[in-house]
mmJSON file of the N, C-alpha and C atoms, coordinates in Angstrom:
{"data_MODEL":{"atom_site":{
"group_PDB":["ATOM","ATOM","ATOM","ATOM","ATOM","ATOM","ATOM","ATOM","ATOM","ATOM","ATOM","ATOM","ATOM","ATOM","ATOM","ATOM","ATOM","ATOM","ATOM","ATOM","ATOM","ATOM","ATOM","ATOM","ATOM","ATOM","ATOM","ATOM","ATOM","ATOM","ATOM","ATOM","ATOM","ATOM","ATOM","ATOM","ATOM","ATOM","ATOM","ATOM","ATOM","ATOM","ATOM","ATOM","ATOM","ATOM","ATOM","ATOM","ATOM","ATOM","ATOM","ATOM","ATOM","ATOM","ATOM","ATOM","ATOM","ATOM","ATOM","ATOM","ATOM","ATOM","ATOM","ATOM","ATOM","ATOM","ATOM","ATOM","ATOM","ATOM","ATOM","ATOM","ATOM","ATOM","ATOM","ATOM","ATOM","ATOM","ATOM","ATOM","ATOM","ATOM","ATOM","ATOM","ATOM","ATOM","ATOM","ATOM","ATOM","ATOM","ATOM","ATOM","ATOM","ATOM","ATOM","ATOM","ATOM","ATOM","ATOM","ATOM","ATOM","ATOM","ATOM","ATOM","ATOM","ATOM","ATOM","ATOM","ATOM","ATOM","ATOM","ATOM","ATOM","ATOM","ATOM","ATOM","ATOM","ATOM","ATOM","ATOM","ATOM","ATOM","ATOM","ATOM","ATOM","ATOM","ATOM","ATOM","ATOM","ATOM","ATOM","ATOM","ATOM","ATOM","ATOM","ATOM","ATOM","ATOM","ATOM","ATOM","ATOM","ATOM","ATOM","ATOM","ATOM","ATOM","ATOM","ATOM","ATOM","ATOM"],
"id":[1,2,3,4,5,6,7,8,9,10,11,12,13,14,15,16,17,18,19,20,21,22,23,24,25,26,27,28,29,30,31,32,33,34,35,36,37,38,39,40,41,42,43,44,45,46,47,48,49,50,51,52,53,54,55,56,57,58,59,60,61,62,63,64,65,66,67,68,69,70,71,72,73,74,75,76,77,78,79,80,81,82,83,84,85,86,87,88,89,90,91,92,93,94,95,96,97,98,99,100,101,102,103,104,105,106,107,108,109,110,111,112,113,114,115,116,117,118,119,120,121,122,123,124,125,126,127,128,129,130,131,132,133,134,135,136,137,138,139,140,141,142,143,144,145,146,147,148,149,150],
"type_symbol":["N","C","C","N","C","C","N","C","C","N","C","C","N","C","C","N","C","C","N","C","C","N","C","C","N","C","C","N","C","C","N","C","C","N","C","C","N","C","C","N","C","C","N","C","C","N","C","C","N","C","C","N","C","C","N","C","C","N","C","C","N","C","C","N","C","C","N","C","C","N","C","C","N","C","C","N","C","C","N","C","C","N","C","C","N","C","C","N","C","C","N","C","C","N","C","C","N","C","C","N","C","C","N","C","C","N","C","C","N","C","C","N","C","C","N","C","C","N","C","C","N","C","C","N","C","C","N","C","C","N","C","C","N","C","C","N","C","C","N","C","C","N","C","C","N","C","C","N","C","C"],
"label_atom_id":["N","CA","C","N","CA","C","N","CA","C","N","CA","C","N","CA","C","N","CA","C","N","CA","C","N","CA","C","N","CA","C","N","CA","C","N","CA","C","N","CA","C","N","CA","C","N","CA","C","N","CA","C","N","CA","C","N","CA","C","N","CA","C","N","CA","C","N","CA","C","N","CA","C","N","CA","C","N","CA","C","N","CA","C","N","CA","C","N","CA","C","N","CA","C","N","CA","C","N","CA","C","N","CA","C","N","CA","C","N","CA","C","N","CA","C","N","CA","C","N","CA","C","N","CA","C","N","CA","C","N","CA","C","N","CA","C","N","CA","C","N","CA","C","N","CA","C","N","CA","C","N","CA","C","N","CA","C","N","CA","C","N","CA","C","N","CA","C","N","CA","C","N","CA","C"],
"label_alt_id":[null,null,null,null,null,null,null,null,null,null,null,null,null,null,null,null,null,null,null,null,null,null,null,null,null,null,null,null,null,null,null,null,null,null,null,null,null,null,null,null,null,null,null,null,null,null,null,null,null,null,null,null,null,null,null,null,null,null,null,null,null,null,null,null,null,null,null,null,null,null,null,null,null,null,null,null,null,null,null,null,null,null,null,null,null,null,null,null,null,null,null,null,null,null,null,null,null,null,null,null,null,null,null,null,null,null,null,null,null,null,null,null,null,null,null,null,null,null,null,null,null,null,null,null,null,null,null,null,null,null,null,null,null,null,null,null,null,null,null,null,null,null,null,null,null,null,null,null,null,null],
"label_comp_id":["MET","MET","MET","ALA","ALA","ALA","GLU","GLU","GLU","SER","SER","SER","LYS","LYS","LYS","ILE","ILE","ILE","ALA","ALA","ALA","ARG","ARG","ARG","ARG","ARG","ARG","ARG","ARG","ARG","ASP","ASP","ASP","GLY","GLY","GLY","THR","THR","THR","THR","THR","THR","ASP","ASP","ASP","TYR","TYR","TYR","ASP","ASP","ASP","LEU","LEU","LEU","ILE","ILE","ILE","LEU","LEU","LEU","ARG","ARG","ARG","ARG","ARG","ARG","ARG","ARG","ARG","THR","THR","THR","GLU","GLU","GLU","ILE","ILE","ILE","SER","SER","SER","TYR","TYR","TYR","LYS","LYS","LYS","GLU","GLU","GLU","LEU","LEU","LEU","LYS","LYS","LYS","ILE","ILE","ILE","PHE","PHE","PHE","MET","MET","MET","ASP","ASP","ASP","SER","SER","SER","HIS","HIS","HIS","PRO","PRO","PRO","GLU","GLU","GLU","ILE","ILE","ILE","LEU","LEU","LEU","SER","SER","SER","ALA","ALA","ALA","SER","SER","SER","ASN","ASN","ASN","SER","SER","SER","PRO","PRO","PRO","ILE","ILE","ILE","ARG","ARG","ARG"],
"label_asym_id":["A","A","A","A","A","A","A","A","A","A","A","A","A","A","A","A","A","A","A","A","A","A","A","A","A","A","A","A","A","A","A","A","A","A","A","A","A","A","A","A","A","A","A","A","A","A","A","A","A","A","A","A","A","A","A","A","A","A","A","A","A","A","A","A","A","A","A","A","A","A","A","A","A","A","A","A","A","A","A","A","A","A","A","A","A","A","A","A","A","A","A","A","A","A","A","A","A","A","A","A","A","A","A","A","A","A","A","A","A","A","A","A","A","A","A","A","A","A","A","A","A","A","A","A","A","A","A","A","A","A","A","A","A","A","A","A","A","A","A","A","A","A","A","A","A","A","A","A","A","A"],
"label_entity_id":["1","1","1","1","1","1","1","1","1","1","1","1","1","1","1","1","1","1","1","1","1","1","1","1","1","1","1","1","1","1","1","1","1","1","1","1","1","1","1","1","1","1","1","1","1","1","1","1","1","1","1","1","1","1","1","1","1","1","1","1","1","1","1","1","1","1","1","1","1","1","1","1","1","1","1","1","1","1","1","1","1","1","1","1","1","1","1","1","1","1","1","1","1","1","1","1","1","1","1","1","1","1","1","1","1","1","1","1","1","1","1","1","1","1","1","1","1","1","1","1","1","1","1","1","1","1","1","1","1","1","1","1","1","1","1","1","1","1","1","1","1","1","1","1","1","1","1","1","1","1"],
"label_seq_id":[1,1,1,2,2,2,3,3,3,4,4,4,5,5,5,6,6,6,7,7,7,8,8,8,9,9,9,10,10,10,11,11,11,12,12,12,13,13,13,14,14,14,15,15,15,16,16,16,17,17,17,18,18,18,19,19,19,20,20,20,21,21,21,22,22,22,23,23,23,24,24,24,25,25,25,26,26,26,27,27,27,28,28,28,29,29,29,30,30,30,31,31,31,32,32,32,33,33,33,34,34,34,35,35,35,36,36,36,37,37,37,38,38,38,39,39,39,40,40,40,41,41,41,42,42,42,43,43,43,44,44,44,45,45,45,46,46,46,47,47,47,48,48,48,49,49,49,50,50,50],
"pdbx_PDB_ins_code":[null,null,null,null,null,null,null,null,null,null,null,null,null,null,null,null,null,null,null,null,null,null,null,null,null,null,null,null,null,null,null,null,null,null,null,null,null,null,null,null,null,null,null,null,null,null,null,null,null,null,null,null,null,null,null,null,null,null,null,null,null,null,null,null,null,null,null,null,null,null,null,null,null,null,null,null,null,null,null,null,null,null,null,null,null,null,null,null,null,null,null,null,null,null,null,null,null,null,null,null,null,null,null,null,null,null,null,null,null,null,null,null,null,null,null,null,null,null,null,null,null,null,null,null,null,null,null,null,null,null,null,null,null,null,null,null,null,null,null,null,null,null,null,null,null,null,null,null,null,null],
"Cartn_x":[1.173,-0.123,0.64,0.26,1.24,0.777,0.941,-0.123,1.243,0.908,1.446,0.946,1.655,1.677,2.465,2.004,3.282,2.852,3.236,3.408,4.397,3.815,4.85,5.169,6.066,6.867,7.067,6.675,6.871,8.295,9.147,10.651,10.871,9.891,10.081,10.421,10.954,10.866,9.585,9.837,8.917,9.124,7.944,8.095,7.668,7.632,7.019,6.946,5.806,5.884,5.316,6.154,6.082,5.582,4.841,4.813,4.168,5.232,4.92,4.963,3.94,3.683,4.147,5.099,5.618,5.412,5.295,5.161,6.439,7.272,8.918,9.441,10.032,10.756,11.826,12.195,13.211,14.427,15.626,16.725,17.653,18.222,19.01,20.229,20.2,21.488,20.861,19.867,19.177,18.577,17.755,17.666,18.581,19.697,21.278,21.28,21.101,21.925,20.682,19.65,18.349,18.688,18.712,19.121,20.234,21.528,22.405,22.54,21.376,21.208,20.346,20.051,18.616,18.877,20.657,20.561,19.536,18.549,17.388,16.433,16.941,16.357,16.806,16.181,17.246,17.206,15.882,15.196,14.66,14.801,13.758,13.501,12.514,12.488,11.785,12.037,11.301,10.385,9.759,9.29,8.223,8.59,8.061,6.319,5.497,3.994,3.847,3.66,2.982,1.412],
"Cartn_y":[-1.109,-0.105,1.393,2.306,3.539,5.239,5.636,7.419,8.079,9.361,9.838,11.691,12.741,13.776,14.619,15.877,16.67,18.179,19.155,20.263,21.64,21.783,23.11,24.301,24.856,25.485,26.779,28.349,29.429,29.457,28.857,29.146,28.51,27.772,26.944,25.365,25.037,24.062,22.614,21.462,20.926,19.619,19.658,18.508,17.234,16.242,14.647,14.003,13.848,13.035,11.577,10.657,9.297,8.265,7.412,6.63,5.187,4.603,2.358,1.847,1.155,0.238,-1.033,-1.748,-3.298,-4.233,-5.722,-6.745,-6.653,-6.008,-6.518,-5.189,-5.562,-3.867,-3.662,-2.859,-2.223,-2.122,-2.593,-2.584,-1.101,-0.81,0.748,0.671,-0.353,-0.536,-0.72,-1.312,-1.59,0.039,0.676,2.219,3.426,3.179,3.999,3.47,2.499,2.021,3.075,2.639,3.605,4.576,5.361,6.883,7.076,6.178,6.652,7.06,5.862,5.458,6.964,7.307,8.612,9.683,11.076,11.723,13.068,13.425,14.032,13.766,12.406,12.595,12.833,13.613,14.863,13.49,12.893,12.865,11.63,10.71,9.538,9.238,8.424,7.53,6.68,5.485,4.42,4.198,3.603,3.581,1.909,1.248,-0.004,0.227,-0.401,-0.63,-1.965,-1.737,-2.686,-3.107],
"Cartn_z":[-0.076,0.024,-0.064,-0.93,-0.478,-0.751,-0.133,-0.107,-0.594,-0.864,-1.423,-1.044,-1.496,-1.212,-1.573,-2.487,-2.902,-2.788,-3.051,-2.164,-3.12,-4.064,-4.482,-3.604,-3.625,-2.549,-3.164,-2.605,-3.32,-4.244,-3.575,-4.058,-5.189,-5.788,-7.022,-6.702,-5.309,-5.223,-4.674,-5.011,-4.833,-4.055,-2.861,-1.274,-2.285,-2.103,-2.365,-0.851,-0.354,0.487,0.339,0.312,0.153,1.331,1.074,2.439,1.704,1.94,1.511,2.631,2.634,4.02,3.336,4.084,3.824,4.611,4.128,4.905,5.725,5.272,6.374,6.495,7.792,7.537,7.083,6.655,5.577,6.59,5.892,7.21,6.848,7.726,7.41,6.217,6.147,4.824,3.827,3.503,2.484,1.96,3.026,3.076,2.559,3.137,2.768,1.207,0.734,-0.337,-1.606,-1.1,-2.138,-2.126,-0.93,-0.926,-1.827,-1.574,-2.024,-3.618,-4.241,-5.391,-5.688,-5.229,-5.791,-4.918,-5.249,-4.588,-4.346,-5.563,-5.006,-3.929,-3.255,-1.887,-0.69,0.282,0.9,2.7,2.254,3.947,4.206,4.801,5.184,6.168,6.557,8.221,8.072,9.213,8.62,10.33,10.465,11.502,11.263,11.934,12.007,12.959,11.568,12.354,12.988,13.967,14.557,15.138],
"occupancy":[1.0,1.0,1.0,1.0,1.0,1.0,1.0,1.0,1.0,1.0,1.0,1.0,1.0,1.0,1.0,1.0,1.0,1.0,1.0,1.0,1.0,1.0,1.0,1.0,1.0,1.0,1.0,1.0,1.0,1.0,1.0,1.0,1.0,1.0,1.0,1.0,1.0,1.0,1.0,1.0,1.0,1.0,1.0,1.0,1.0,1.0,1.0,1.0,1.0,1.0,1.0,1.0,1.0,1.0,1.0,1.0,1.0,1.0,1.0,1.0,1.0,1.0,1.0,1.0,1.0,1.0,1.0,1.0,1.0,1.0,1.0,1.0,1.0,1.0,1.0,1.0,1.0,1.0,1.0,1.0,1.0,1.0,1.0,1.0,1.0,1.0,1.0,1.0,1.0,1.0,1.0,1.0,1.0,1.0,1.0,1.0,1.0,1.0,1.0,1.0,1.0,1.0,1.0,1.0,1.0,1.0,1.0,1.0,1.0,1.0,1.0,1.0,1.0,1.0,1.0,1.0,1.0,1.0,1.0,1.0,1.0,1.0,1.0,1.0,1.0,1.0,1.0,1.0,1.0,1.0,1.0,1.0,1.0,1.0,1.0,1.0,1.0,1.0,1.0,1.0,1.0,1.0,1.0,1.0,1.0,1.0,1.0,1.0,1.0,1.0],
"B_iso_or_equiv":[0.0,0.0,0.0,0.0,0.0,0.0,0.0,0.0,0.0,0.0,0.0,0.0,0.0,0.0,0.0,0.0,0.0,0.0,0.0,0.0,0.0,0.0,0.0,0.0,0.0,0.0,0.0,0.0,0.0,0.0,0.0,0.0,0.0,0.0,0.0,0.0,0.0,0.0,0.0,0.0,0.0,0.0,0.0,0.0,0.0,0.0,0.0,0.0,0.0,0.0,0.0,0.0,0.0,0.0,0.0,0.0,0.0,0.0,0.0,0.0,0.0,0.0,0.0,0.0,0.0,0.0,0.0,0.0,0.0,0.0,0.0,0.0,0.0,0.0,0.0,0.0,0.0,0.0,0.0,0.0,0.0,0.0,0.0,0.0,0.0,0.0,0.0,0.0,0.0,0.0,0.0,0.0,0.0,0.0,0.0,0.0,0.0,0.0,0.0,0.0,0.0,0.0,0.0,0.0,0.0,0.0,0.0,0.0,0.0,0.0,0.0,0.0,0.0,0.0,0.0,0.0,0.0,0.0,0.0,0.0,0.0,0.0,0.0,0.0,0.0,0.0,0.0,0.0,0.0,0.0,0.0,0.0,0.0,0.0,0.0,0.0,0.0,0.0,0.0,0.0,0.0,0.0,0.0,0.0,0.0,0.0,0.0,0.0,0.0,0.0],
"pdbx_formal_charge":[null,null,null,null,null,null,null,null,null,null,null,null,null,null,null,null,null,null,null,null,null,null,null,null,null,null,null,null,null,null,null,null,null,null,null,null,null,null,null,null,null,null,null,null,null,null,null,null,null,null,null,null,null,null,null,null,null,null,null,null,null,null,null,null,null,null,null,null,null,null,null,null,null,null,null,null,null,null,null,null,null,null,null,null,null,null,null,null,null,null,null,null,null,null,null,null,null,null,null,null,null,null,null,null,null,null,null,null,null,null,null,null,null,null,null,null,null,null,null,null,null,null,null,null,null,null,null,null,null,null,null,null,null,null,null,null,null,null,null,null,null,null,null,null,null,null,null,null,null,null],
"auth_seq_id":[1,1,1,2,2,2,3,3,3,4,4,4,5,5,5,6,6,6,7,7,7,8,8,8,9,9,9,10,10,10,11,11,11,12,12,12,13,13,13,14,14,14,15,15,15,16,16,16,17,17,17,18,18,18,19,19,19,20,20,20,21,21,21,22,22,22,23,23,23,24,24,24,25,25,25,26,26,26,27,27,27,28,28,28,29,29,29,30,30,30,31,31,31,32,32,32,33,33,33,34,34,34,35,35,35,36,36,36,37,37,37,38,38,38,39,39,39,40,40,40,41,41,41,42,42,42,43,43,43,44,44,44,45,45,45,46,46,46,47,47,47,48,48,48,49,49,49,50,50,50],
"auth_comp_id":["MET","MET","MET","ALA","ALA","ALA","GLU","GLU","GLU","SER","SER","SER","LYS","LYS","LYS","ILE","ILE","ILE","ALA","ALA","ALA","ARG","ARG","ARG","ARG","ARG","ARG","ARG","ARG","ARG","ASP","ASP","ASP","GLY","GLY","GLY","THR","THR","THR","THR","THR","THR","ASP","ASP","ASP","TYR","TYR","TYR","ASP","ASP","ASP","LEU","LEU","LEU","ILE","ILE","ILE","LEU","LEU","LEU","ARG","ARG","ARG","ARG","ARG","ARG","ARG","ARG","ARG","THR","THR","THR","GLU","GLU","GLU","ILE","ILE","ILE","SER","SER","SER","TYR","TYR","TYR","LYS","LYS","LYS","GLU","GLU","GLU","LEU","LEU","LEU","LYS","LYS","LYS","ILE","ILE","ILE","PHE","PHE","PHE","MET","MET","MET","ASP","ASP","ASP","SER","SER","SER","HIS","HIS","HIS","PRO","PRO","PRO","GLU","GLU","GLU","ILE","ILE","ILE","LEU","LEU","LEU","SER","SER","SER","ALA","ALA","ALA","SER","SER","SER","ASN","ASN","ASN","SER","SER","SER","PRO","PRO","PRO","ILE","ILE","ILE","ARG","ARG","ARG"],
"auth_asym_id":["A","A","A","A","A","A","A","A","A","A","A","A","A","A","A","A","A","A","A","A","A","A","A","A","A","A","A","A","A","A","A","A","A","A","A","A","A","A","A","A","A","A","A","A","A","A","A","A","A","A","A","A","A","A","A","A","A","A","A","A","A","A","A","A","A","A","A","A","A","A","A","A","A","A","A","A","A","A","A","A","A","A","A","A","A","A","A","A","A","A","A","A","A","A","A","A","A","A","A","A","A","A","A","A","A","A","A","A","A","A","A","A","A","A","A","A","A","A","A","A","A","A","A","A","A","A","A","A","A","A","A","A","A","A","A","A","A","A","A","A","A","A","A","A","A","A","A","A","A","A"],
"auth_atom_id":["N","CA","C","N","CA","C","N","CA","C","N","CA","C","N","CA","C","N","CA","C","N","CA","C","N","CA","C","N","CA","C","N","CA","C","N","CA","C","N","CA","C","N","CA","C","N","CA","C","N","CA","C","N","CA","C","N","CA","C","N","CA","C","N","CA","C","N","CA","C","N","CA","C","N","CA","C","N","CA","C","N","CA","C","N","CA","C","N","CA","C","N","CA","C","N","CA","C","N","CA","C","N","CA","C","N","CA","C","N","CA","C","N","CA","C","N","CA","C","N","CA","C","N","CA","C","N","CA","C","N","CA","C","N","CA","C","N","CA","C","N","CA","C","N","CA","C","N","CA","C","N","CA","C","N","CA","C","N","CA","C","N","CA","C","N","CA","C","N","CA","C","N","CA","C"],
"pdbx_PDB_model_num":[1,1,1,1,1,1,1,1,1,1,1,1,1,1,1,1,1,1,1,1,1,1,1,1,1,1,1,1,1,1,1,1,1,1,1,1,1,1,1,1,1,1,1,1,1,1,1,1,1,1,1,1,1,1,1,1,1,1,1,1,1,1,1,1,1,1,1,1,1,1,1,1,1,1,1,1,1,1,1,1,1,1,1,1,1,1,1,1,1,1,1,1,1,1,1,1,1,1,1,1,1,1,1,1,1,1,1,1,1,1,1,1,1,1,1,1,1,1,1,1,1,1,1,1,1,1,1,1,1,1,1,1,1,1,1,1,1,1,1,1,1,1,1,1,1,1,1,1,1,1]
}}}
């Protein structure tokens, strides 16, 4: 399941919020590899759903 939200800022930048829900938790290593291959991603968080 996924949710997304897009917001345009007055300075011309765009914020994309993407929420992904997985059956298994993503590891820090997996998240780092993904972010390293996408330098346009500035931040990410990982919260387990219980």
